[in-house]
N, CA, C and O of each residue as an XYZ file, in Angstrom:
564
protein
N      18.864    -50.033    -31.272
C      18.009    -50.503    -30.214
C      17.885    -49.448    -29.129
O      18.809    -48.691    -28.834
N      16.695    -49.441    -28.553
C      16.429    -48.514    -27.460
C      16.566    -49.241    -26.136
O      15.921    -50.263    -25.902
N      17.391    -48.713    -25.297
C      17.505    -49.296    -23.966
C      16.552    -48.553    -23.033
O      16.106    -47.447    -23.339
N      16.253    -49.154    -21.921
C      15.351    -48.551    -20.938
C      15.950    -47.254    -20.394
O      15.222    -46.316    -20.069
N      17.240    -47.208    -20.300
C      17.907    -46.017    -19.785
C      17.720    -44.831    -20.743
O      17.399    -43.723    -20.311
N      17.921    -45.070    -22.034
C      17.737    -44.012    -23.023
C      16.271    -43.579    -23.095
O      15.970    -42.396    -23.256
N      15.395    -44.522    -22.977
C      13.966    -44.210    -23.018
C      13.578    -43.341    -21.816
O      12.810    -42.391    -21.973
N      14.087    -43.645    -20.636
C      13.796    -42.853    -19.433
C      14.384    -41.444    -19.567
O      13.734    -40.464    -19.201
N      15.599    -41.341    -20.086
C      16.225    -40.042    -20.292
C      15.425    -39.206    -21.293
O      15.223    -38.010    -21.083
N      14.978    -39.823    -22.360
C      14.161    -39.120    -23.350
C      12.851    -38.634    -22.739
O      12.393    -37.534    -23.047
N      12.257    -39.432    -21.892
C      10.999    -39.063    -21.242
C      11.207    -37.868    -20.309
O      10.391    -36.946    -20.285
N      12.298    -37.887    -19.543
C      12.601    -36.791    -18.628
C      12.841    -35.504    -19.422
O      12.346    -34.445    -19.038
N      13.588    -35.582    -20.515
C      13.834    -34.403    -21.349
C      12.537    -33.869    -21.950
O      12.351    -32.657    -22.051
N      11.653    -34.757    -22.343
C      10.352    -34.347    -22.877
C       9.533    -33.623    -21.814
O       8.885    -32.621    -22.114
N       9.553    -34.117    -20.571
C       8.850    -33.449    -19.475
C       9.443    -32.068    -19.194
O       8.704    -31.108    -18.972
N      10.766    -31.967    -19.202
C      11.410    -30.674    -18.984
C      11.047    -29.677    -20.084
O      10.798    -28.507    -19.795
N      11.015    -30.114    -21.313
C      10.658    -29.230    -22.424
C       9.204    -28.765    -22.288
O       8.901    -27.593    -22.509
N       8.314    -29.679    -21.927
C       6.904    -29.319    -21.758
C       6.740    -28.348    -20.588
O       5.957    -27.402    -20.673
N       7.466    -28.575    -19.516
C       7.406    -27.676    -18.367
C       7.933    -26.292    -18.704
O       7.353    -25.291    -18.283
N       9.019    -26.219    -19.452
C       9.561    -24.920    -19.873
C       8.575    -24.181    -20.758
O       8.376    -22.976    -20.601
N       7.961    -24.890    -21.679
C       6.963    -24.265    -22.561
C       5.805    -23.708    -21.734
O       5.354    -22.588    -21.974
N       5.326    -24.478    -20.770
C       4.210    -24.040    -19.939
C       4.594    -22.814    -19.119
O       3.806    -21.874    -19.017
N       5.808    -22.805    -18.524
C       6.245    -21.676    -17.724
C       6.367    -20.395    -18.545
O       6.003    -19.319    -18.070
N       6.875    -20.501    -19.770
C       6.978    -19.291    -20.594
C       5.603    -18.757    -20.969
O       5.422    -17.543    -21.059
N       4.650    -19.618    -21.184
C       3.281    -19.153    -21.475
C       2.679    -18.459    -20.264
O       2.020    -17.430    -20.409
N       2.896    -19.009    -19.067
C       2.371    -18.405    -17.845
C       3.042    -17.066    -17.557
O       2.388    -16.139    -17.079
N       4.322    -16.956    -17.837
C       5.043    -15.714    -17.583
C       4.575    -14.598    -18.509
O       4.637    -13.426    -18.136
N       4.111    -14.937    -19.706
C       3.639    -13.932    -20.654
C       2.276    -13.377    -20.288
O       1.929    -12.272    -20.706
N       1.504    -14.112    -19.524
C       0.172    -13.661    -19.136
C       0.261    -12.497    -18.167
O       1.115    -12.508    -17.280
N      -0.598    -11.492    -18.309
C      -0.607    -10.426    -17.301
C      -1.135    -10.978    -15.986
O      -1.988    -11.866    -15.988
N      -0.639    -10.465    -14.861
C      -1.130    -10.970    -13.584
C      -2.623    -10.711    -13.441
O      -3.138     -9.694    -13.905
N      -3.291    -11.622    -12.810
C      -4.737    -11.479    -12.620
C      -5.006    -10.266    -11.746
O      -4.303    -10.021    -10.766
N      -6.002     -9.534    -12.102
C      -6.377     -8.365    -11.306
C      -6.855     -8.827     -9.937
O      -7.548     -9.835     -9.800
N      -6.467     -8.063     -8.941
C      -6.888     -8.405     -7.585
C      -8.397     -8.248     -7.499
O      -8.932     -7.211     -7.891
N      -9.082     -9.248     -6.998
C     -10.540     -9.139     -6.926
C     -10.965     -7.987     -6.023
O     -10.336     -7.690     -5.008
N     -12.036     -7.366     -6.427
C     -12.561     -6.263     -5.625
C     -13.005     -6.794     -4.267
O     -13.540     -7.899     -4.167
N     -12.779     -5.998     -3.222
C     -13.221     -6.449     -1.902
C     -14.728     -6.658     -1.876
O     -15.463     -6.113     -2.700
N     -15.164     -7.444     -0.928
C     -16.597     -7.708     -0.766
C     -17.301     -6.412     -0.361
O     -16.708     -5.334     -0.393
N     -18.508     -6.527      0.000
C     -19.290     -5.364      0.410
C     -18.698     -4.714      1.654
O     -18.242     -5.412      2.560
N     -18.701     -3.386      1.706
C     -18.188     -2.712      2.905
C     -19.151     -2.881      4.071
O     -20.356     -3.044      3.879
N     -18.605     -2.839      5.285
C     -19.491     -2.908      6.447
C     -19.832     -1.513      6.969
O     -20.826     -1.342      7.674
N     -19.010     -0.514      6.626
C     -19.400      0.856      6.953
C     -18.673      1.848      6.055
O     -17.605      1.564      5.514
N     -19.284      3.021      5.912
C     -18.732      4.134      5.147
C     -18.866      5.378      6.014
O     -19.924      5.626      6.593
N     -17.790      6.164      6.105
C     -17.814      7.397      6.884
C     -17.502      8.559      5.947
O     -16.460      8.566      5.292
N     -18.383      9.518      5.883
C     -18.154     10.738      5.111
C     -17.458     11.751      6.020
O     -17.701     11.768      7.227
N     -16.596     12.595      5.451
C     -15.855     13.614      6.204
C     -15.175     13.008      7.437
O     -15.377     13.457      8.565
N     -14.379     11.996      7.192
C     -13.686     11.234      8.237
C     -12.527     12.041      8.828
O     -11.778     12.681      8.090
N     -12.378     12.013     10.162
C     -11.235     12.611     10.855
C     -10.861     11.712     12.025
O     -11.717     11.349     12.831
N      -9.577     11.349     12.119
C      -9.070     10.563     13.251
C      -7.830     11.260     13.794
O      -6.991     11.739     13.030
N      -7.721     11.312     15.108
C      -6.573     11.947     15.758
C      -5.861     10.917     16.627
O      -6.495     10.176     17.378
N      -4.539     10.881     16.515
C      -3.726     10.009     17.366
C      -2.912     10.891     18.295
O      -2.285     11.858     17.861
N      -2.928     10.550     19.575
C      -2.230     11.345     20.590
C      -1.039     10.570     21.145
O      -1.013      9.340     21.117
N      -0.056     11.310     21.647
C       1.085     10.652     22.288
C       0.793     10.466     23.772
O      -0.326     10.721     24.217
N       1.783     10.026     24.541
C       1.595      9.745     25.969
C       1.261     11.007     26.766
O       0.621     10.916     27.814
N       1.680     12.179     26.291
C       1.388     13.437     26.975
C       0.047     14.036     26.546
O      -0.358     15.079     27.058
N      -0.636     13.385     25.617
C      -1.926     13.889     25.143
C      -1.812     14.894     24.012
O      -2.789     15.564     23.678
N      -0.625     15.009     23.415
C      -0.428     15.923     22.299
C      -0.591     15.169     20.990
O      -0.367     13.961     20.922
N      -0.986     15.901     19.945
C      -1.205     15.266     18.636
C       0.077     14.646     18.086
O       1.127     15.287     18.052
N      -0.027     13.397     17.660
C       1.035     12.756     16.880
C       0.715     12.941     15.407
O       1.570     13.338     14.615
N      -0.545     12.643     15.048
C      -0.988     12.883     13.681
C      -2.502     13.003     13.638
O      -3.212     12.557     14.539
N      -2.978     13.625     12.553
C      -4.405     13.742     12.269
C      -4.590     13.228     10.846
O      -3.934     13.699      9.917
N      -5.483     12.264     10.682
C      -5.801     11.710      9.364
C      -7.233     12.081      9.037
O      -8.147     11.817      9.819
N      -7.425     12.696      7.875
C      -8.777     13.043      7.439
C      -8.951     12.596      5.993
O      -7.975     12.393      5.270
N     -10.210     12.446      5.582
C     -10.521     12.055      4.206
C     -11.958     12.440      3.893
O     -12.795     12.556      4.788
N     -12.229     12.633      2.616
C     -13.605     12.915      2.208
C     -14.510     11.732      2.537
O     -15.657     11.901      2.950
N     -13.957     10.509      2.340
C     -14.751      9.312      2.630
C     -13.815      8.157      2.996
O     -12.764      7.973      2.382
N     -14.213      7.396      3.991
C     -13.528      6.171      4.382
C     -14.516      5.026      4.202
O     -15.644      5.086      4.692
N     -14.090      3.988      3.498
C     -14.911      2.795      3.298
C     -14.141      1.612      3.864
O     -13.011      1.351      3.454
N     -14.752      0.891      4.813
C     -14.086     -0.246      5.448
C     -14.621     -1.552      4.878
O     -15.831     -1.755      4.775
N     -13.678     -2.449      4.503
C     -14.026     -3.765      3.968
C     -13.610     -4.837      4.968
O     -12.419     -5.008      5.227
N     -14.579     -5.567      5.535
C     -14.238     -6.569      6.550
C     -13.515     -7.784      5.982
O     -12.787     -8.457      6.711
N     -13.699     -8.080      4.700
C     -13.082     -9.284      4.123
C     -11.566     -9.264      4.256
O     -10.959    -10.286      4.576
N     -10.949     -8.107      4.014
C      -9.496     -8.016      4.168
C      -9.092     -6.987      5.222
O      -7.909     -6.675      5.361
N     -10.061     -6.461      5.962
C      -9.852     -5.504      7.053
C      -9.011     -4.307      6.602
O      -8.032     -3.936      7.250
N      -9.418     -3.710      5.468
C      -8.747     -2.515      4.989
C      -9.726     -1.351      4.950
O     -10.934     -1.532      4.796
N      -9.173     -0.155      5.094
C      -9.950      1.069      4.965
C      -9.463      1.771      3.699
O      -8.270      2.030      3.544
N     -10.388      2.072      2.807
C     -10.073      2.760      1.561
C     -10.497      4.218      1.710
O     -11.638      4.509      2.069
N      -9.564      5.132      1.430
C      -9.780      6.553      1.666
C      -9.853      7.315      0.349
O      -9.122      7.014     -0.594
N     -10.731      8.295      0.293
C     -10.817      9.205     -0.846
C     -10.295     10.558     -0.383
O     -10.752     11.098      0.624
N      -9.331     11.103     -1.127
C      -8.703     12.393     -0.830
C      -8.179     12.463      0.611
O      -8.562     13.356      1.366
N      -7.303     11.521      0.993
C      -6.773     11.552      2.365
C      -5.770     12.693      2.564
O      -5.047     13.082      1.647
N      -5.754     13.210      3.792
C      -4.774     14.214      4.218
C      -4.238     13.742      5.564
O      -5.002     13.532      6.506
N      -2.933     13.578      5.649
C      -2.279     13.156      6.882
C      -1.382     14.288      7.361
O      -0.482     14.717      6.639
N      -1.622     14.771      8.575
C      -0.789     15.821      9.169
C      -0.070     15.194     10.361
O      -0.699     14.818     11.351
N       1.251     15.087     10.255
C       2.068     14.522     11.325
C       2.739     15.663     12.084
O       3.291     16.585     11.484
N       2.682     15.586     13.407
C       3.288     16.594     14.272
C       4.582     16.007     14.825
O       4.560     15.043     15.590
N       5.704     16.596     14.434
C       7.009     16.104     14.849
C       7.607     17.013     15.912
O       7.043     18.058     16.236
N       8.740     16.614     16.447
C       9.431     17.392     17.481
C       9.811     18.769     16.944
O      10.086     18.934     15.755
N       9.820     19.734     17.824
C      10.217     21.084     17.443
C       9.152     21.853     16.685
O       9.454     22.860     16.044
N       7.919     21.397     16.748
C       6.840     22.097     16.062
C       6.794     21.882     14.565
O       6.067     22.584     13.861
N       7.557     20.925     14.066
C       7.564     20.631     12.632
C       6.321     19.841     12.270
O       5.955     18.887     12.955
N       5.671     20.252     11.174
C       4.497     19.528     10.674
C       4.795     18.993      9.284
O       5.372     19.687      8.446
N       4.388     17.739      9.049
C       4.502     17.125      7.735
C       3.090     16.815      7.267
O       2.370     16.050      7.910
N       2.693     17.408      6.146
C       1.343     17.223      5.600
C       1.448     16.447      4.294
O       2.160     16.854      3.376
N       0.732     15.324      4.217
C       0.736     14.484      3.026
C      -0.678     14.402      2.481
O      -1.621     14.114      3.218
N      -0.824     14.660      1.177
C      -2.125     14.605      0.502
C      -2.029     13.670     -0.692
O      -0.969     13.532     -1.302
N      -3.163     13.019     -1.025
C      -3.201     12.145     -2.188
C      -4.634     12.027     -2.685
O      -5.572     12.498     -2.042
N      -4.784     11.393     -3.835
C      -6.122     11.156     -4.377
C      -6.826     10.030     -3.638
O      -8.017     10.123     -3.342
N      -6.078      8.949     -3.334
C      -6.655      7.811     -2.619
C      -5.649      7.279     -1.609
O      -4.464      7.609     -1.654
N      -6.143      6.451     -0.701
C      -5.278      5.805      0.274
C      -5.883      4.497      0.734
O      -7.102      4.323      0.713
N      -5.025      3.574      1.150
C      -5.463      2.291      1.698
C      -4.719      2.080      3.009
O      -3.501      2.238      3.089
N      -5.488      1.718      4.039
C      -4.898      1.496      5.357
C      -5.283      0.103      5.842
O      -6.471     -0.204      5.940
N      -4.295     -0.750      6.148
C      -4.617     -2.067      6.686
C      -5.248     -1.947      8.068
O      -5.156     -0.902      8.713
N      -5.881     -3.012      8.511
C      -6.611     -3.021      9.768
C      -5.778     -2.716     10.989
O      -6.310     -2.218     11.981
N      -4.461     -3.002     10.949
C      -3.637     -2.740     12.128
C      -3.336     -1.250     12.301
O      -2.872     -0.840     13.364
N      -3.589     -0.441     11.284
C      -3.415      0.998     11.382
C      -1.982      1.466     11.523
O      -1.743      2.593     11.958
N      -1.028      0.630     11.167
C       0.384      1.001     11.333
C       0.955      1.750     10.138
O       2.005      2.383     10.248
N       0.277      1.684      9.001
C       0.770      2.364      7.809
C      -0.394      2.759      6.918
O      -1.526      2.309      7.095
N      -0.080      3.611      5.960
C      -1.071      4.014      4.975
C      -0.363      4.089      3.627
O       0.739      4.628      3.525
N      -0.999      3.549      2.600
C      -0.468      3.605      1.248
C      -1.255      4.671      0.507
O      -2.451      4.513      0.263
N      -0.581      5.757      0.150
C      -1.236      6.849     -0.568
C      -0.874      6.746     -2.037
O       0.270      6.467     -2.396
N      -1.880      6.978     -2.890
C      -1.685      6.842     -4.342
C      -2.313      8.013     -5.078
O      -3.334      8.563     -4.665
N      -1.673      8.374     -6.178
C      -2.223      9.387     -7.064
C      -1.900     10.800     -6.640
O      -2.483     11.322     -5.690
N      -0.963     11.424     -7.351
C      -0.606     12.818     -7.109
C      -0.308     13.079     -5.623
O      -0.875     13.987     -5.015
N       0.578     12.279     -5.062
C       0.943     12.417     -3.647
C       1.851     13.636     -3.485
O       2.821     13.808     -4.223
N       1.518     14.476     -2.506
C       2.302     15.672     -2.234
C       2.590     15.741     -0.736
O       1.673     15.683      0.083
N       3.861     15.865     -0.389
C       4.294     15.956      1.009
C       4.932     17.324      1.218
O       5.847     17.712      0.492
N       4.440     18.048      2.215
C       5.004     19.360      2.563
C       5.481     19.317      4.007
O       4.748     18.893      4.900
N       6.708     19.755      4.226
C       7.283     19.783      5.575
C       7.598     21.225      5.934
O       8.241     21.940      5.165
N       7.133     21.655      7.126
C       7.421     23.014      7.569
C       8.854     23.093      8.079
O       9.449     22.078      8.442
N       9.394     24.285      8.104
C      10.752     24.494      8.602
C      10.767     24.342     10.118
O       9.782     24.633     10.796
N      11.890     23.886     10.632
C      12.036     23.737     12.071
C      13.321     23.025     12.400
O      13.735     22.116     11.680
N      13.962     23.429     13.488
C      15.225     22.788     13.866
C      16.271     23.024     12.796
O      16.480     24.157     12.360
N      16.925     21.961     12.374
C      17.966     22.066     11.352
C      17.403     21.966      9.936
O      18.157     22.080      8.970
N      16.088     21.755      9.792
C      15.477     21.566      8.479
C      14.849     22.869      7.976
O      14.189     23.587      8.727
N      15.065     23.150      6.713
C      14.479     24.335      6.099
C      13.081     24.041      5.563
O      12.429     24.933      5.021
N      12.620     22.816      5.706
C      11.323     22.438      5.154
C      11.480     22.031      3.703
O      12.592     21.972      3.178
N      10.356     21.752      3.059
C      10.428     21.359      1.663
C       9.178     20.655      1.200
O       8.191     20.551      1.928
N       9.239     20.168     -0.039
C       8.090     19.496     -0.655
C       8.582     18.320     -1.487
O       9.623     18.391     -2.139
N       7.813     17.240     -1.450
C       8.092     16.045     -2.247
C       6.819     15.692     -2.991
O       5.721     15.803     -2.445
N       6.967     15.266     -4.242
C       5.827     14.800     -5.031
C       6.138     13.399     -5.542
O       7.266     13.096     -5.932
N       5.112     12.553     -5.528
C       5.272     11.179     -5.998
C       3.924     10.657     -6.476
O       2.889     11.279     -6.238
N       3.942      9.534     -7.136
C       2.697      8.915     -7.585
C       2.170      7.946     -6.534
O       0.967      7.693     -6.464
N       3.074      7.403     -5.715
C       2.669      6.451     -4.675
C       3.647      6.555     -3.516
O       4.849      6.720     -3.723
N       3.132      6.458     -2.296
C       3.996      6.552     -1.125
C       3.403      5.749      0.031
O       2.203      5.819      0.299
N       4.260      4.985      0.712
C       3.843      4.238      1.901
C       4.396      4.971      3.109
O       5.590      5.261      3.179
N       3.516      5.270      4.065
C       3.897      6.016      5.250
C       3.669      5.135      6.471
O       2.560      4.644      6.686
N       4.705      4.933      7.266
C       4.589      4.181      8.502
C       4.121      5.126      9.602
O       4.770      6.134      9.882
N       3.002      4.798     10.217
C       2.449      5.648     11.275
C       2.949      5.231     12.650
O       3.115      6.081     13.525
N       3.188      3.965     12.855
C       3.636      3.432     14.149
C       5.105      3.073     14.040
O       5.445      2.007     13.526
N       5.965      3.930     14.507
C       7.414      3.671     14.467
C       7.971      3.679     15.837
O       9.172      3.480     16.017
């Protein structure tokens, strides 16, 4: 004989098995591609932006072959970006990449594709070079 208790337990186990099966199927699926941003509201060719410190000296210069701004997510997409940061002691850090994405707040930039960072010698540093496929750079620290 089947009691109500056994029947309820069997039903719960059946639900758990179905849920596990569904979760494993969902986990096997590749993540959905992020939808392309809507139409841009402006495009700037040969883009150059300069940020100054409180004394009016360069903190950094960001340039790119093209900047495309998308209002839907307030991001700027850069082609061939070059970021030159001016640090204490006359040290310069130059970062180049194939593409870049900058959120609307302008506090960071995500550079992608053949990223190359070159640092000039100065102070206790002998300078150097770093290469990566992707790099996030915080501009506002």
